[in-house]
C-alpha positions, 0 to 999 in steps of 0.5 A, spaced: 936 597 259 936 597 267 928 596 266 929 590 261 934 587 266 929 588 272 923 585 268 927 579 266 929 578 274 922 579 275 920 574 270 925 569 272 923 569 279 916 568 277 918 561 274 923 559 278 919 554 283 915 551 277 921 550 273 924 547 279 918 542 280 918 541 272 925 539 272 925 535 278 919 531 276 923 529 270 930 528 273 928 526 280 934 529 283 934 535 287 941 537 285 940 536 278 934 539 277 937 545 281 942 545 276 938 545 270 933 551 272 940 555 273 942 553 266 936 555 263 935 561 267 943 563 265 941 561 257 935 565 257 939 571 260 945 571 256 942 569 249 935 572 249 934 578 254 934 582 248 927 579 245 920 581 247 918 580 253 912 576 251 917 571 248 920 569 254 915 564 257 916 560 250 923 561 250 924 559 257 920 553 256 924 550 250 930 552 253 928 548 260 926 542 255 932 542 252 936 542 258 932 536 261 933 532 254 941 534 255 941 531 262 938 525 260 943 524 254 949 526 259 946 521 264 946 515 259 953 516 257 955 516 264 951 511 267 954 506 261 961 507 264 958 507 271 955 500 269 961 498 266 966 499 271 961 497 277 962 490 275 969 490 278 966 493 285 965 488 290 961 493 295 954 495 292 952 501 296 944 501 296 942 508 296 935 509 294 931 515 291 929 520 295 922 520 295 918 526 292 916 531 297 911 536 297 913 543 300 907 546 302 907 554 301 901 556 304 902 559 311 898 559 317 892 554 315 886 555 320 884 547 319 890 542 320 886 536 318 884 539 312 891 542 311 894 534 312 889 532 307 891 537 302 898 535 303 897 528 302 892 529 296 898 533 293 903 528 294 899 523 291 898 527 285 905 529 284 907 521 285 902 520 279 905 525 275 912 523 276 910 516 274 907 519 267 912 517 261 916 523 259 912 526 253 905 525 257 908 529 263 912 534 259 905 536 255 901 535 262 905 540 266 906 545 260 898 545 259 896 545 266 901 547 270 904 552 266 898 554 262 900 554 255 895 553 250 896 547 245 899 551 240 905 554 245 905 547 248 906 544 241 912 549 239 915 548 246 915 540 245 917 540 238 911 536 236 904 537 232 898 540 236 894 533 235 900 530 239 900 535 245 892 533 245 894 526 245 899 526 250 895 530 255 889 526 254 893 520 256 896 523 262 889 525 265 887 518 264 893 515 267 892 520 273 885 519 274 886 512 274 892 513 279 888 517 284 882 512 283 887 506 285 889 510 291 881 512 293 881 519 290 875 520 285 879 525 281 877 528 274 883 532 271 885 536 265 881 537 259 
């Protein structure tokens, strides 16, 4: 039992950062993304820890996608009420969205100029990913970030393999165009 708990802890530690970025791209809110990832980890640990370890990645991604969808459902209802009641407010707070920040995890690069260029390119890629439609972003991140195959991605997203391929193709075309518009000749995806 102890080794299973250790294995689950190792698995969760390995997927935590990527899951956070995935959630953050979707909801564009740091606190909400952290909550979504934490809830996903808890659900996996509580409900599926006894399942074979090979199943954890697919289960985790499915739970994560459902948690993101639940967040949007709750937000839609909450936003409706806020909009309704904001008509009665006189002072509007102009709070802008936090910009998408890239947190480099490399340490001690020998070439600061190259590191700066990489950070700028990564920030541009992340901004492009954040602009993708939800299903395209979801398919792109699952296929190319999480490295699931087409069948696994289709299972996680609850759609056909053809849909996954279409979403990925459109996402890579949109990202390539986004990069070209910003002066980077980039070829991504399949």
